[in-house]
C-alpha positions in Angstrom: 9.8 15.1 -25.7 9.3 17.2 -22.6 12.2 18.4 -20.4 11.8 20.2 -17.1 14.2 21.8 -14.8 13.9 21.0 -11.1 14.1 24.3 -9.2 13.7 22.9 -5.7 11.7 20.5 -3.6 9.3 22.1 -1.1 8.9 20.9 2.4 6.2 18.4 1.4 8.8 16.8 -1.0 6.8 17.8 -4.1 9.1 18.7 -7.0 8.6 22.2 -8.2 9.5 22.7 -11.9 9.2 25.1 -14.7 8.4 23.5 -18.1 11.0 23.8 -20.7 9.2 24.7 -24.0 10.4 25.0 -27.6 10.8 28.3 -29.4 7.4 30.0 -29.8 4.8 29.9 -31.2 3.0 27.2 -29.2 -0.1 27.1 -27.1 -1.0 27.2 -23.4 -4.1 25.8 -21.8 -4.6 27.7 -18.5 -6.9 25.9 -16.1 -7.8 27.9 -13.0 -10.0 26.3 -10.3 -11.3 26.5 -6.8 -11.9 23.1 -5.1 -15.0 22.1 -3.1 -13.4 20.4 -0.2 -11.9 17.0 0.6 -9.5 15.4 -1.8 -11.7 12.4 -2.5 -9.3 10.9 -5.1 -8.4 14.2 -6.7 -4.7 14.1 -6.2 -4.4 10.6 -7.7 -6.5 11.6 -10.7 -4.5 14.8 -11.2 -1.2 12.8 -11.2 -2.7 10.3 -13.6 -3.8 13.0 -16.0 -0.3 14.6 -16.0 1.2 11.2 -16.9 -1.4 10.6 -19.6 -0.9 14.1 -21.1 2.8 13.4 -21.3 2.0 10.5 -23.6 -0.1 12.7 -26.0 1.3 13.8 -29.3 1.9 17.6 -29.2 2.3 17.8 -25.4 5.2 20.1 -24.4 5.0 20.4 -20.6 3.0 21.4 -17.6 3.2 23.7 -14.6 0.9 23.7 -11.6 0.4 25.5 -8.3 -2.4 25.3 -5.7 -3.4 27.1 -2.6 -7.0 28.1 -2.4 -6.8 28.9 -6.1 -5.3 26.2 -8.3 -3.7 27.1 -11.6 -2.4 24.5 -14.1 -0.8 25.5 -17.4 -0.2 22.8 -20.0 1.7 23.6 -23.1 0.9 22.2 -26.5 2.4 22.3 -30.0 -0.9 23.3 -31.7 -4.6 23.6 -31.4 -5.2 20.2 -32.9 -3.1 18.6 -30.1 -5.3 20.4 -27.5 -8.5 19.2 -29.2 -7.3 15.6 -29.2 -6.4 15.9 -25.5 -9.8 17.3 -24.7 -11.4 14.4 -26.6 -9.3 11.7 -24.8 -11.7 9.3 -23.1 -9.8 9.1 -19.8 -9.5 12.9 -19.7 -13.2 13.2 -20.4 -14.0 11.0 -17.3 -11.6 13.1 -15.2 -13.3 16.3 -16.3 -16.7 14.9 -15.5 -15.6 13.9 -12.0 -14.2 17.4 -11.6 -17.5 19.1 -12.5 -19.5 16.7 -10.2 -17.1 16.2 -7.3 -14.1 18.3 -7.0 -14.5 21.9 -8.3 -16.6 24.7 -6.9 -15.8 26.7 -10.0 -13.2 26.6 -12.8 -12.2 28.4 -16.0 -10.2 27.2 -18.9 -8.4 29.6 -21.3 -6.4 28.8 -24.4 -3.7 31.2 -25.4 -1.1 31.3 -28.2 2.4 31.9 -26.8 4.2 34.2 -29.2 7.2 35.1 -27.0 8.9 33.7 -24.0 12.1 34.5 -22.1 13.8 33.3 -18.9 16.5 33.8 -16.3 
């Protein structure tokens, strides 16, 4: 189960959180992107994908920030969980829309988290 601490709400009333993750090791999928332009359904799909990811076995949490550059980091128990998420049919549709409609460019990185610490 994923638990997140609410740090504060920004002036647009979005909740800003840092994901609470288990003791390492676990994995991070880092998705960096630059959008093309108008929202065109992007925000709704992004919210839907977060809710869908939360239902996937092995999902641990997510953090996201966007200005001109968007960075979303999702945390997963293992590589098999990441593969199953990538193969999820609804996620595949969202990725295709992203390539065709929303992103000017993007890059996905997968990293093993071996240590974490916090304040």
